[in-house]
C-alpha beads as a LAMMPS data file, in Angstrom:
LAMMPS data file: protein, C-alpha beads

493 atoms
492 bonds

1 atom types
1 bond types

-500.0 500.0 xlo xhi
-500.0 500.0 ylo yhi
-500.0 500.0 zlo zhi

Masses

1 110.0

Atoms # bond

1 1 1 426.326 -167.397 5.523
2 1 1 429.189 -170.059 5.837
3 1 1 428.090 -173.103 4.159
4 1 1 427.932 -176.199 6.709
5 1 1 430.746 -178.547 6.212
6 1 1 430.095 -181.943 4.605
7 1 1 430.967 -184.052 7.724
8 1 1 428.767 -182.203 9.928
9 1 1 425.969 -182.485 7.558
10 1 1 426.228 -186.058 7.667
11 1 1 426.408 -186.112 11.456
12 1 1 423.171 -184.104 11.569
13 1 1 421.357 -186.341 9.069
14 1 1 422.454 -189.361 11.144
15 1 1 420.952 -188.023 14.219
16 1 1 418.021 -186.959 12.616
17 1 1 417.425 -190.621 11.370
18 1 1 418.025 -192.112 14.428
19 1 1 415.621 -190.117 16.433
20 1 1 412.968 -190.835 13.613
21 1 1 413.882 -194.406 13.866
22 1 1 413.489 -194.296 17.470
23 1 1 409.898 -192.937 17.407
24 1 1 408.809 -195.232 14.867
25 1 1 409.687 -198.092 16.859
26 1 1 407.921 -196.492 20.155
27 1 1 404.722 -195.834 18.061
28 1 1 404.848 -199.681 16.702
29 1 1 405.047 -200.905 20.184
30 1 1 402.347 -198.803 21.692
31 1 1 399.958 -199.628 18.644
32 1 1 400.621 -203.358 18.753
33 1 1 399.969 -203.542 22.611
34 1 1 396.613 -201.586 22.058
35 1 1 395.756 -203.893 19.302
36 1 1 396.596 -207.042 20.892
37 1 1 394.463 -206.014 24.322
38 1 1 391.479 -205.159 22.085
39 1 1 391.290 -208.425 20.250
40 1 1 392.052 -210.353 23.453
41 1 1 388.813 -207.941 24.983
42 1 1 386.720 -208.907 22.162
43 1 1 387.845 -212.607 21.911
44 1 1 386.883 -212.826 25.706
45 1 1 383.569 -211.120 25.154
46 1 1 382.579 -213.259 22.280
47 1 1 383.683 -216.233 24.483
48 1 1 381.297 -214.935 27.436
49 1 1 378.412 -214.112 25.110
50 1 1 378.431 -217.133 22.949
51 1 1 378.335 -219.618 26.155
52 1 1 376.741 -217.759 28.795
53 1 1 379.762 -218.639 31.012
54 1 1 382.313 -216.783 33.084
55 1 1 386.126 -218.282 32.163
56 1 1 389.437 -217.079 32.273
57 1 1 391.550 -217.290 29.273
58 1 1 394.041 -219.901 29.850
59 1 1 398.050 -219.167 30.090
60 1 1 398.141 -221.400 26.825
61 1 1 395.540 -219.280 24.827
62 1 1 397.176 -216.135 25.683
63 1 1 400.368 -217.496 24.966
64 1 1 399.237 -218.412 21.466
65 1 1 397.628 -215.209 20.860
66 1 1 400.556 -213.257 21.483
67 1 1 402.697 -215.211 19.343
68 1 1 400.032 -214.589 16.302
69 1 1 399.380 -210.836 17.022
70 1 1 402.447 -209.623 18.246
71 1 1 404.398 -207.734 15.625
72 1 1 408.056 -209.258 14.537
73 1 1 409.739 -206.130 15.850
74 1 1 408.411 -206.262 19.617
75 1 1 411.382 -205.721 21.638
76 1 1 412.865 -209.013 22.458
77 1 1 413.219 -208.592 26.348
78 1 1 409.990 -207.351 26.785
79 1 1 408.054 -210.546 25.161
80 1 1 410.094 -212.534 27.289
81 1 1 409.219 -210.747 30.360
82 1 1 405.613 -211.066 29.352
83 1 1 405.952 -214.532 28.605
84 1 1 407.466 -215.233 31.768
85 1 1 404.908 -213.607 33.870
86 1 1 402.377 -215.653 31.973
87 1 1 403.992 -219.291 32.286
88 1 1 405.687 -219.215 35.513
89 1 1 402.791 -218.537 38.363
90 1 1 405.419 -219.096 41.142
91 1 1 408.719 -217.947 39.877
92 1 1 411.829 -217.986 42.404
93 1 1 412.850 -220.539 44.926
94 1 1 410.100 -223.289 45.471
95 1 1 407.899 -223.322 48.914
96 1 1 408.574 -226.036 51.440
97 1 1 405.535 -227.528 49.924
98 1 1 406.429 -227.630 46.707
99 1 1 409.706 -228.782 47.356
100 1 1 408.159 -231.879 49.143
101 1 1 406.019 -232.363 46.036
102 1 1 409.354 -232.579 44.217
103 1 1 411.237 -234.829 46.462
104 1 1 411.794 -238.081 44.831
105 1 1 408.815 -240.218 45.290
106 1 1 409.968 -243.047 47.567
107 1 1 409.720 -246.576 46.354
108 1 1 406.267 -247.448 48.002
109 1 1 404.539 -245.557 45.085
110 1 1 402.602 -247.743 42.743
111 1 1 404.622 -249.015 39.926
112 1 1 403.842 -250.611 36.250
113 1 1 403.701 -254.460 36.617
114 1 1 405.958 -254.418 33.591
115 1 1 408.957 -256.620 34.826
116 1 1 412.271 -254.822 35.429
117 1 1 415.755 -256.031 34.293
118 1 1 416.334 -257.639 37.692
119 1 1 413.107 -259.839 37.663
120 1 1 411.273 -257.541 40.365
121 1 1 407.534 -256.903 39.977
122 1 1 406.275 -254.269 42.600
123 1 1 409.614 -255.390 44.689
124 1 1 408.663 -259.151 44.731
125 1 1 410.617 -261.251 42.723
126 1 1 409.169 -262.836 39.640
127 1 1 411.135 -265.936 39.310
128 1 1 410.977 -270.126 40.009
129 1 1 411.401 -269.208 43.801
130 1 1 407.727 -269.737 44.522
131 1 1 406.889 -273.450 43.603
132 1 1 403.464 -272.365 43.161
133 1 1 404.030 -269.406 40.493
134 1 1 401.535 -271.004 38.311
135 1 1 399.040 -270.688 41.185
136 1 1 396.889 -267.617 42.113
137 1 1 399.472 -265.241 43.782
138 1 1 398.646 -262.891 46.669
139 1 1 397.915 -259.427 45.975
140 1 1 401.341 -257.848 45.039
141 1 1 402.903 -255.232 47.488
142 1 1 403.124 -251.862 45.842
143 1 1 406.908 -251.555 46.711
144 1 1 409.457 -250.785 43.988
145 1 1 413.234 -251.630 45.117
146 1 1 414.792 -248.022 44.373
147 1 1 417.725 -249.884 44.020
148 1 1 420.884 -249.022 42.130
149 1 1 422.640 -252.604 41.388
150 1 1 421.283 -253.991 44.761
151 1 1 421.812 -250.242 46.430
152 1 1 419.125 -247.743 47.052
153 1 1 419.768 -244.625 44.887
154 1 1 419.461 -241.544 46.666
155 1 1 416.680 -240.494 43.905
156 1 1 414.754 -243.648 45.091
157 1 1 414.749 -244.345 41.554
158 1 1 415.798 -247.409 39.368
159 1 1 418.889 -247.233 37.124
160 1 1 422.439 -248.330 36.894
161 1 1 425.793 -246.393 37.442
162 1 1 427.814 -245.735 40.385
163 1 1 425.833 -247.831 42.707
164 1 1 426.355 -251.256 40.848
165 1 1 427.868 -253.420 42.953
166 1 1 429.790 -254.440 39.901
167 1 1 431.516 -251.135 39.498
168 1 1 433.448 -250.662 42.968
169 1 1 435.787 -253.494 44.270
170 1 1 433.883 -255.246 46.900
171 1 1 437.049 -256.316 48.172
172 1 1 438.924 -252.728 48.386
173 1 1 439.837 -252.099 51.652
174 1 1 437.249 -250.151 54.111
175 1 1 436.710 -246.905 53.462
176 1 1 437.341 -245.872 57.202
177 1 1 438.779 -242.215 56.448
178 1 1 436.466 -240.764 58.765
179 1 1 434.254 -238.027 57.707
180 1 1 432.794 -238.305 54.556
181 1 1 429.509 -239.815 53.678
182 1 1 429.249 -243.551 51.754
183 1 1 426.310 -244.863 50.236
184 1 1 425.665 -248.168 48.115
185 1 1 423.792 -250.605 50.237
186 1 1 421.559 -250.499 53.309
187 1 1 423.933 -251.545 56.579
188 1 1 423.298 -251.378 60.062
189 1 1 421.605 -253.655 62.968
190 1 1 419.193 -256.402 63.533
191 1 1 418.133 -255.401 66.661
192 1 1 415.476 -257.745 67.759
193 1 1 416.095 -256.330 71.165
194 1 1 415.541 -252.803 70.070
195 1 1 412.237 -251.744 72.381
196 1 1 413.538 -253.358 75.474
197 1 1 414.376 -250.738 78.234
198 1 1 417.188 -252.803 79.612
199 1 1 418.716 -252.979 76.219
200 1 1 418.380 -249.311 75.911
201 1 1 422.505 -248.832 76.364
202 1 1 423.125 -251.478 73.678
203 1 1 420.631 -249.926 71.255
204 1 1 422.258 -246.086 71.644
205 1 1 425.788 -247.737 70.793
206 1 1 424.377 -249.154 67.626
207 1 1 422.469 -245.775 66.730
208 1 1 425.625 -244.080 67.655
209 1 1 427.855 -245.997 65.381
210 1 1 425.337 -245.594 62.504
211 1 1 425.447 -242.029 62.939
212 1 1 429.306 -241.977 63.151
213 1 1 429.803 -243.976 60.202
214 1 1 427.929 -241.363 58.217
215 1 1 426.087 -243.934 56.048
216 1 1 423.588 -242.683 53.722
217 1 1 421.183 -245.545 53.897
218 1 1 421.325 -247.012 57.641
219 1 1 419.409 -250.145 58.187
220 1 1 417.524 -251.349 61.476
221 1 1 415.224 -254.488 62.109
222 1 1 413.110 -254.812 65.065
223 1 1 410.839 -257.202 66.690
224 1 1 407.479 -255.484 67.733
225 1 1 404.987 -258.251 69.208
226 1 1 405.798 -257.717 72.680
227 1 1 408.588 -260.412 73.258
228 1 1 410.886 -257.212 74.008
229 1 1 408.114 -255.055 75.294
230 1 1 406.757 -252.254 73.070
231 1 1 407.981 -248.979 73.645
232 1 1 407.127 -247.697 70.396
233 1 1 407.721 -244.111 71.386
234 1 1 411.275 -244.766 71.799
235 1 1 411.521 -246.738 68.525
236 1 1 410.005 -243.790 66.774
237 1 1 412.950 -241.390 68.629
238 1 1 415.449 -243.774 67.076
239 1 1 413.633 -243.707 63.593
240 1 1 413.988 -239.907 63.713
241 1 1 417.146 -239.775 64.551
242 1 1 418.520 -242.005 61.678
243 1 1 416.062 -240.181 59.177
244 1 1 418.271 -237.115 59.643
245 1 1 420.201 -236.521 56.209
246 1 1 419.923 -240.184 55.568
247 1 1 417.341 -242.762 53.998
248 1 1 416.640 -245.310 56.188
249 1 1 415.716 -248.847 55.641
250 1 1 413.295 -250.023 58.367
251 1 1 412.189 -253.991 58.856
252 1 1 409.651 -254.890 61.396
253 1 1 408.790 -258.203 62.732
254 1 1 405.280 -258.881 63.684
255 1 1 405.526 -261.825 65.634
256 1 1 408.303 -264.418 66.583
257 1 1 409.063 -267.654 65.243
258 1 1 411.980 -269.075 67.425
259 1 1 410.161 -268.621 70.484
260 1 1 406.984 -269.968 69.119
261 1 1 408.781 -273.133 68.290
262 1 1 410.446 -273.295 71.954
263 1 1 407.244 -273.553 73.445
264 1 1 407.675 -269.974 75.245
265 1 1 409.508 -271.507 77.907
266 1 1 410.082 -267.961 79.436
267 1 1 406.731 -266.762 79.686
268 1 1 406.995 -263.853 77.476
269 1 1 403.715 -261.664 76.997
270 1 1 403.658 -261.899 73.232
271 1 1 400.718 -263.063 71.116
272 1 1 400.844 -267.018 69.592
273 1 1 403.814 -268.001 71.390
274 1 1 402.127 -270.808 73.256
275 1 1 400.860 -272.414 69.757
276 1 1 402.894 -275.169 68.405
277 1 1 403.834 -274.048 64.992
278 1 1 401.838 -276.890 62.984
279 1 1 398.757 -275.681 64.783
280 1 1 399.301 -272.358 64.372
281 1 1 399.586 -272.542 60.636
282 1 1 396.554 -274.282 60.154
283 1 1 394.605 -271.986 62.572
284 1 1 395.915 -268.486 61.457
285 1 1 393.821 -269.229 57.967
286 1 1 390.566 -269.560 59.689
287 1 1 390.398 -268.772 63.070
288 1 1 388.920 -265.114 63.655
289 1 1 390.456 -264.335 66.923
290 1 1 394.038 -265.222 65.858
291 1 1 393.435 -263.032 62.462
292 1 1 392.300 -260.423 64.344
293 1 1 395.290 -260.506 66.946
294 1 1 397.595 -260.434 64.132
295 1 1 395.778 -257.503 62.094
296 1 1 396.255 -255.425 65.218
297 1 1 400.186 -256.193 65.060
298 1 1 400.047 -254.879 61.356
299 1 1 398.185 -251.851 62.691
300 1 1 400.987 -251.142 65.179
301 1 1 403.630 -251.486 62.344
302 1 1 401.346 -249.010 60.108
303 1 1 401.587 -246.141 62.818
304 1 1 405.325 -246.977 63.271
305 1 1 405.988 -246.549 59.329
306 1 1 403.985 -243.505 58.910
307 1 1 406.055 -241.576 61.486
308 1 1 408.654 -242.802 59.531
309 1 1 407.476 -241.509 56.146
310 1 1 406.638 -238.160 58.012
311 1 1 410.370 -238.059 58.846
312 1 1 411.820 -238.780 55.373
313 1 1 409.560 -239.790 52.392
314 1 1 412.569 -241.644 50.786
315 1 1 412.747 -244.174 54.263
316 1 1 412.282 -247.724 52.994
317 1 1 409.826 -249.839 54.712
318 1 1 409.674 -253.718 55.142
319 1 1 407.264 -255.910 57.049
320 1 1 408.273 -259.305 57.853
321 1 1 404.976 -261.345 59.043
322 1 1 407.286 -263.503 61.068
323 1 1 410.846 -263.508 62.472
324 1 1 412.508 -266.692 61.417
325 1 1 409.202 -268.028 60.264
326 1 1 408.431 -271.819 60.523
327 1 1 405.065 -271.056 58.046
328 1 1 403.962 -272.994 54.892
329 1 1 403.086 -271.109 51.665
330 1 1 399.392 -270.842 52.600
331 1 1 399.988 -269.816 56.187
332 1 1 402.633 -267.195 54.783
333 1 1 399.992 -265.973 52.491
334 1 1 397.107 -265.631 54.897
335 1 1 399.245 -263.462 56.885
336 1 1 400.562 -261.285 54.356
337 1 1 397.139 -260.407 53.218
338 1 1 396.145 -259.518 56.767
339 1 1 399.058 -257.254 56.884
340 1 1 398.702 -255.912 53.586
341 1 1 394.907 -255.018 54.562
342 1 1 396.557 -252.821 57.751
343 1 1 399.479 -251.094 55.500
344 1 1 398.598 -250.033 52.438
345 1 1 401.142 -248.928 50.163
346 1 1 403.214 -248.042 53.475
347 1 1 405.610 -251.125 53.423
348 1 1 406.862 -253.779 51.074
349 1 1 407.300 -257.466 52.361
350 1 1 410.282 -259.884 53.057
351 1 1 410.014 -263.301 54.483
352 1 1 412.422 -264.063 57.203
353 1 1 412.671 -267.966 56.465
354 1 1 414.330 -270.446 58.682
355 1 1 414.450 -273.443 56.415
356 1 1 414.995 -276.873 58.500
357 1 1 413.959 -275.186 61.618
358 1 1 411.525 -276.730 64.329
359 1 1 410.942 -280.091 66.006
360 1 1 410.279 -282.856 63.194
361 1 1 406.799 -283.020 63.743
362 1 1 406.360 -279.225 63.408
363 1 1 408.978 -278.901 60.304
364 1 1 407.753 -277.768 56.883
365 1 1 409.115 -279.242 53.916
366 1 1 412.208 -277.403 52.856
367 1 1 410.869 -276.204 49.428
368 1 1 407.348 -275.013 51.000
369 1 1 409.412 -273.045 54.005
370 1 1 411.614 -271.369 51.381
371 1 1 408.580 -270.297 49.304
372 1 1 408.575 -266.504 49.733
373 1 1 405.643 -266.110 47.313
374 1 1 407.433 -263.866 44.839
375 1 1 408.628 -261.636 48.220
376 1 1 412.493 -260.881 48.443
377 1 1 413.983 -263.155 51.335
378 1 1 415.764 -262.535 54.511
379 1 1 418.466 -265.297 55.861
380 1 1 420.021 -265.629 59.260
381 1 1 421.774 -268.760 58.346
382 1 1 425.257 -268.998 56.513
383 1 1 424.686 -272.491 55.107
384 1 1 421.689 -270.549 52.940
385 1 1 423.939 -267.446 52.520
386 1 1 424.593 -268.402 48.728
387 1 1 420.881 -269.098 47.913
388 1 1 420.346 -265.467 48.567
389 1 1 419.846 -262.912 45.443
390 1 1 419.914 -259.370 44.431
391 1 1 417.425 -257.382 46.656
392 1 1 417.413 -260.205 49.488
393 1 1 418.546 -259.366 52.973
394 1 1 420.735 -260.759 55.532
395 1 1 421.566 -260.592 58.978
396 1 1 423.925 -262.274 61.770
397 1 1 420.825 -262.661 64.028
398 1 1 421.756 -265.703 65.942
399 1 1 425.115 -265.984 64.241
400 1 1 427.199 -263.137 65.364
401 1 1 430.748 -262.376 65.134
402 1 1 434.080 -261.233 66.697
403 1 1 436.009 -258.467 67.325
404 1 1 439.764 -258.431 66.185
405 1 1 441.643 -260.152 68.595
406 1 1 438.637 -261.662 70.753
407 1 1 438.843 -265.159 71.735
408 1 1 435.180 -266.592 71.613
409 1 1 433.266 -269.691 70.964
410 1 1 430.452 -267.826 69.530
411 1 1 430.219 -265.867 66.134
412 1 1 432.363 -265.765 62.982
413 1 1 436.009 -264.635 63.021
414 1 1 436.414 -260.705 62.221
415 1 1 438.066 -261.425 59.006
416 1 1 435.066 -264.105 57.964
417 1 1 432.744 -261.088 58.441
418 1 1 434.779 -258.601 56.371
419 1 1 434.709 -261.151 53.481
420 1 1 430.998 -261.995 54.322
421 1 1 430.146 -258.350 53.788
422 1 1 432.022 -257.811 50.682
423 1 1 430.172 -260.948 49.091
424 1 1 427.017 -259.523 50.089
425 1 1 427.519 -256.298 48.448
426 1 1 428.977 -258.210 45.179
427 1 1 425.585 -259.945 45.412
428 1 1 423.646 -256.875 45.539
429 1 1 421.929 -257.719 48.683
430 1 1 419.446 -254.745 49.878
431 1 1 420.585 -254.786 53.187
432 1 1 423.472 -256.052 55.701
433 1 1 422.529 -256.368 59.417
434 1 1 425.318 -256.761 62.314
435 1 1 424.283 -258.646 65.450
436 1 1 426.099 -260.227 68.428
437 1 1 424.722 -262.530 71.435
438 1 1 425.830 -259.963 74.346
439 1 1 424.040 -257.252 73.043
440 1 1 420.702 -259.125 73.234
441 1 1 421.516 -260.629 76.276
442 1 1 421.766 -264.303 74.876
443 1 1 424.911 -265.656 76.419
444 1 1 423.612 -268.961 77.217
445 1 1 421.771 -271.506 74.847
446 1 1 418.321 -270.406 73.798
447 1 1 416.361 -272.703 76.104
448 1 1 418.261 -271.575 78.977
449 1 1 418.031 -267.757 78.067
450 1 1 416.355 -265.521 80.771
451 1 1 413.300 -263.556 80.513
452 1 1 414.189 -260.437 78.448
453 1 1 413.863 -258.015 81.653
454 1 1 416.405 -260.285 83.492
455 1 1 418.674 -260.476 81.025
456 1 1 422.314 -258.647 81.041
457 1 1 422.517 -256.395 77.820
458 1 1 426.178 -255.455 76.897
459 1 1 426.679 -252.261 74.706
460 1 1 430.013 -251.825 72.537
461 1 1 433.039 -250.455 73.964
462 1 1 434.331 -247.261 71.825
463 1 1 437.009 -249.480 70.624
464 1 1 434.716 -252.266 69.585
465 1 1 432.698 -249.561 68.021
466 1 1 435.256 -248.244 65.788
467 1 1 435.294 -251.921 64.354
468 1 1 431.704 -251.685 63.335
469 1 1 432.095 -248.540 61.930
470 1 1 434.589 -250.036 59.896
471 1 1 432.322 -252.723 58.583
472 1 1 429.421 -250.410 58.334
473 1 1 431.548 -248.639 55.899
474 1 1 433.346 -251.311 53.863
475 1 1 433.471 -250.940 50.261
476 1 1 430.626 -248.595 50.027
477 1 1 430.785 -245.694 47.494
478 1 1 432.352 -242.189 48.865
479 1 1 430.212 -239.162 47.723
480 1 1 431.646 -236.159 46.322
481 1 1 432.594 -233.424 49.307
482 1 1 431.648 -229.670 48.278
483 1 1 435.291 -229.112 47.410
484 1 1 435.088 -232.380 45.038
485 1 1 432.293 -230.988 43.240
486 1 1 433.762 -227.855 42.962
487 1 1 436.995 -229.020 41.403
488 1 1 434.931 -230.885 39.066
489 1 1 432.950 -227.936 38.148
490 1 1 436.651 -226.032 37.135
491 1 1 437.857 -229.475 35.315
492 1 1 434.439 -229.042 32.937
493 1 1 435.025 -225.459 32.530

Bonds

1 1 1 2
2 1 2 3
3 1 3 4
4 1 4 5
5 1 5 6
6 1 6 7
7 1 7 8
8 1 8 9
9 1 9 10
10 1 10 11
11 1 11 12
12 1 12 13
13 1 13 14
14 1 14 15
15 1 15 16
16 1 16 17
17 1 17 18
18 1 18 19
19 1 19 20
20 1 20 21
21 1 21 22
22 1 22 23
23 1 23 24
24 1 24 25
25 1 25 26
26 1 26 27
27 1 27 28
28 1 28 29
29 1 29 30
30 1 30 31
31 1 31 32
32 1 32 33
33 1 33 34
34 1 34 35
35 1 35 36
36 1 36 37
37 1 37 38
38 1 38 39
39 1 39 40
40 1 40 41
41 1 41 42
42 1 42 43
43 1 43 44
44 1 44 45
45 1 45 46
46 1 46 47
47 1 47 48
48 1 48 49
49 1 49 50
50 1 50 51
51 1 51 52
52 1 52 53
53 1 53 54
54 1 54 55
55 1 55 56
56 1 56 57
57 1 57 58
58 1 58 59
59 1 59 60
60 1 60 61
61 1 61 62
62 1 62 63
63 1 63 64
64 1 64 65
65 1 65 66
66 1 66 67
67 1 67 68
68 1 68 69
69 1 69 70
70 1 70 71
71 1 71 72
72 1 72 73
73 1 73 74
74 1 74 75
75 1 75 76
76 1 76 77
77 1 77 78
78 1 78 79
79 1 79 80
80 1 80 81
81 1 81 82
82 1 82 83
83 1 83 84
84 1 84 85
85 1 85 86
86 1 86 87
87 1 87 88
88 1 88 89
89 1 89 90
90 1 90 91
91 1 91 92
92 1 92 93
93 1 93 94
94 1 94 95
95 1 95 96
96 1 96 97
97 1 97 98
98 1 98 99
99 1 99 100
100 1 100 101
101 1 101 102
102 1 102 103
103 1 103 104
104 1 104 105
105 1 105 106
106 1 106 107
107 1 107 108
108 1 108 109
109 1 109 110
110 1 110 111
111 1 111 112
112 1 112 113
113 1 113 114
114 1 114 115
115 1 115 116
116 1 116 117
117 1 117 118
118 1 118 119
119 1 119 120
120 1 120 121
121 1 121 122
122 1 122 123
123 1 123 124
124 1 124 125
125 1 125 126
126 1 126 127
127 1 127 128
128 1 128 129
129 1 129 130
130 1 130 131
131 1 131 132
132 1 132 133
133 1 133 134
134 1 134 135
135 1 135 136
136 1 136 137
137 1 137 138
138 1 138 139
139 1 139 140
140 1 140 141
141 1 141 142
142 1 142 143
143 1 143 144
144 1 144 145
145 1 145 146
146 1 146 147
147 1 147 148
148 1 148 149
149 1 149 150
150 1 150 151
151 1 151 152
152 1 152 153
153 1 153 154
154 1 154 155
155 1 155 156
156 1 156 157
157 1 157 158
158 1 158 159
159 1 159 160
160 1 160 161
161 1 161 162
162 1 162 163
163 1 163 164
164 1 164 165
165 1 165 166
166 1 166 167
167 1 167 168
168 1 168 169
169 1 169 170
170 1 170 171
171 1 171 172
172 1 172 173
173 1 173 174
174 1 174 175
175 1 175 176
176 1 176 177
177 1 177 178
178 1 178 179
179 1 179 180
180 1 180 181
181 1 181 182
182 1 182 183
183 1 183 184
184 1 184 185
185 1 185 186
186 1 186 187
187 1 187 188
188 1 188 189
189 1 189 190
190 1 190 191
191 1 191 192
192 1 192 193
193 1 193 194
194 1 194 195
195 1 195 196
196 1 196 197
197 1 197 198
198 1 198 199
199 1 199 200
200 1 200 201
201 1 201 202
202 1 202 203
203 1 203 204
204 1 204 205
205 1 205 206
206 1 206 207
207 1 207 208
208 1 208 209
209 1 209 210
210 1 210 211
211 1 211 212
212 1 212 213
213 1 213 214
214 1 214 215
215 1 215 216
216 1 216 217
217 1 217 218
218 1 218 219
219 1 219 220
220 1 220 221
221 1 221 222
222 1 222 223
223 1 223 224
224 1 224 225
225 1 225 226
226 1 226 227
227 1 227 228
228 1 228 229
229 1 229 230
230 1 230 231
231 1 231 232
232 1 232 233
233 1 233 234
234 1 234 235
235 1 235 236
236 1 236 237
237 1 237 238
238 1 238 239
239 1 239 240
240 1 240 241
241 1 241 242
242 1 242 243
243 1 243 244
244 1 244 245
245 1 245 246
246 1 246 247
247 1 247 248
248 1 248 249
249 1 249 250
250 1 250 251
251 1 251 252
252 1 252 253
253 1 253 254
254 1 254 255
255 1 255 256
256 1 256 257
257 1 257 258
258 1 258 259
259 1 259 260
260 1 260 261
261 1 261 262
262 1 262 263
263 1 263 264
264 1 264 265
265 1 265 266
266 1 266 267
267 1 267 268
268 1 268 269
269 1 269 270
270 1 270 271
271 1 271 272
272 1 272 273
273 1 273 274
274 1 274 275
275 1 275 276
276 1 276 277
277 1 277 278
278 1 278 279
279 1 279 280
280 1 280 281
281 1 281 282
282 1 282 283
283 1 283 284
284 1 284 285
285 1 285 286
286 1 286 287
287 1 287 288
288 1 288 289
289 1 289 290
290 1 290 291
291 1 291 292
292 1 292 293
293 1 293 294
294 1 294 295
295 1 295 296
296 1 296 297
297 1 297 298
298 1 298 299
299 1 299 300
300 1 300 301
301 1 301 302
302 1 302 303
303 1 303 304
304 1 304 305
305 1 305 306
306 1 306 307
307 1 307 308
308 1 308 309
309 1 309 310
310 1 310 311
311 1 311 312
312 1 312 313
313 1 313 314
314 1 314 315
315 1 315 316
316 1 316 317
317 1 317 318
318 1 318 319
319 1 319 320
320 1 320 321
321 1 321 322
322 1 322 323
323 1 323 324
324 1 324 325
325 1 325 326
326 1 326 327
327 1 327 328
328 1 328 329
329 1 329 330
330 1 330 331
331 1 331 332
332 1 332 333
333 1 333 334
334 1 334 335
335 1 335 336
336 1 336 337
337 1 337 338
338 1 338 339
339 1 339 340
340 1 340 341
341 1 341 342
342 1 342 343
343 1 343 344
344 1 344 345
345 1 345 346
346 1 346 347
347 1 347 348
348 1 348 349
349 1 349 350
350 1 350 351
351 1 351 352
352 1 352 353
353 1 353 354
354 1 354 355
355 1 355 356
356 1 356 357
357 1 357 358
358 1 358 359
359 1 359 360
360 1 360 361
361 1 361 362
362 1 362 363
363 1 363 364
364 1 364 365
365 1 365 366
366 1 366 367
367 1 367 368
368 1 368 369
369 1 369 370
370 1 370 371
371 1 371 372
372 1 372 373
373 1 373 374
374 1 374 375
375 1 375 376
376 1 376 377
377 1 377 378
378 1 378 379
379 1 379 380
380 1 380 381
381 1 381 382
382 1 382 383
383 1 383 384
384 1 384 385
385 1 385 386
386 1 386 387
387 1 387 388
388 1 388 389
389 1 389 390
390 1 390 391
391 1 391 392
392 1 392 393
393 1 393 394
394 1 394 395
395 1 395 396
396 1 396 397
397 1 397 398
398 1 398 399
399 1 399 400
400 1 400 401
401 1 401 402
402 1 402 403
403 1 403 404
404 1 404 405
405 1 405 406
406 1 406 407
407 1 407 408
408 1 408 409
409 1 409 410
410 1 410 411
411 1 411 412
412 1 412 413
413 1 413 414
414 1 414 415
415 1 415 416
416 1 416 417
417 1 417 418
418 1 418 419
419 1 419 420
420 1 420 421
421 1 421 422
422 1 422 423
423 1 423 424
424 1 424 425
425 1 425 426
426 1 426 427
427 1 427 428
428 1 428 429
429 1 429 430
430 1 430 431
431 1 431 432
432 1 432 433
433 1 433 434
434 1 434 435
435 1 435 436
436 1 436 437
437 1 437 438
438 1 438 439
439 1 439 440
440 1 440 441
441 1 441 442
442 1 442 443
443 1 443 444
444 1 444 445
445 1 445 446
446 1 446 447
447 1 447 448
448 1 448 449
449 1 449 450
450 1 450 451
451 1 451 452
452 1 452 453
453 1 453 454
454 1 454 455
455 1 455 456
456 1 456 457
457 1 457 458
458 1 458 459
459 1 459 460
460 1 460 461
461 1 461 462
462 1 462 463
463 1 463 464
464 1 464 465
465 1 465 466
466 1 466 467
467 1 467 468
468 1 468 469
469 1 469 470
470 1 470 471
471 1 471 472
472 1 472 473
473 1 473 474
474 1 474 475
475 1 475 476
476 1 476 477
477 1 477 478
478 1 478 479
479 1 479 480
480 1 480 481
481 1 481 482
482 1 482 483
483 1 483 484
484 1 484 485
485 1 485 486
486 1 486 487
487 1 487 488
488 1 488 489
489 1 489 490
490 1 490 491
491 1 491 492
492 1 492 493
């Protein structure tokens, strides 16, 4: 027989060695698995006998046992699969319920009482604004501001970065390029008239402008006491539309300060309007009937806020106990406490101040009228705009504005409006609200205005609406488009 060539002999040896190694490894795997399972069964039986209870071994204990008992030569892919099967109970895309749980918690969740960098505690400012800061404060609202540099972040958290008004140039030309989303500050309309059926065309024009502007954080403020009726179903339809792909800032005014001061000459069917402000300040603290009426208004606000939260958990909610109030600190705190009992954690508080308002016998000392008890402040007066701070709000209610080329004795000029919007953004205001006299049917002086059901509410024309969209978008931060995101990923690679 011819001798086997050396090269072929070497090949045979390699093949035999490979097969032998494969058999040894397979046997080791099988032995290790049997040993692991046997130990697990014995351990579990011993635990059951010792404790007399039925208990499933936890994922953590199985993981620990596997790490200590599995041989070092176990196939890494098999081990990884087994670990994943133990630790990931629901691998794959999260369910709707899981996604809801992972959605950034809205700012109404309880927060630590530690003071943040901007001096805000629970959404209430911790500063010398309250002249009674040393006295006992009302129960703080559980409302973190969820702002980035005065603007709400889409994550609902606190922090710095692109949303900081010091980063973009607030005097830059308006971002009116058209389709892109913008964010950085809540903007919209102080639609006091929002529930009045005769004002429906105005409200629809306001909503259409907000939707067309593609602002990520729209804002609306609505009076709900009945002065402009109480069509809450319609309000909910507005809230639903403004919550789609957007984080709405919703402010509800529970009572009407201006009409109360005027003695209700229009005989509007709303509570408290026939009570002089000075008498109301005293009676709301002690009189059961008045306090019950006010609590009922807060309960109506609660229903609206609950609906809003169902539409989008990231929506921001604020309640003002009185529109342009003439309250002293004691009356404000009393009303705030009553509202808080109804609202729980659904909304934060903002005080709509009206410093210097009212007849001399009804006026409150300016220091008391400006005291917000630590809450953010909302102003409608141009003279007090400079007093506002980060987290406060401003609305043109009672002031109004003019469109470019418009000649009117009422309202600030379009150029002044642009500068005011820029200044409000630089201040880090929480929201900026547009308002015009003819939107509210307030074409005459306040004392001569007709009953809300008889007024002439004038909606914006398409040309006027285009200017409003420009203002609403002015200086806000463009969000990256899908193309921009893809380009950035290419650059990173």
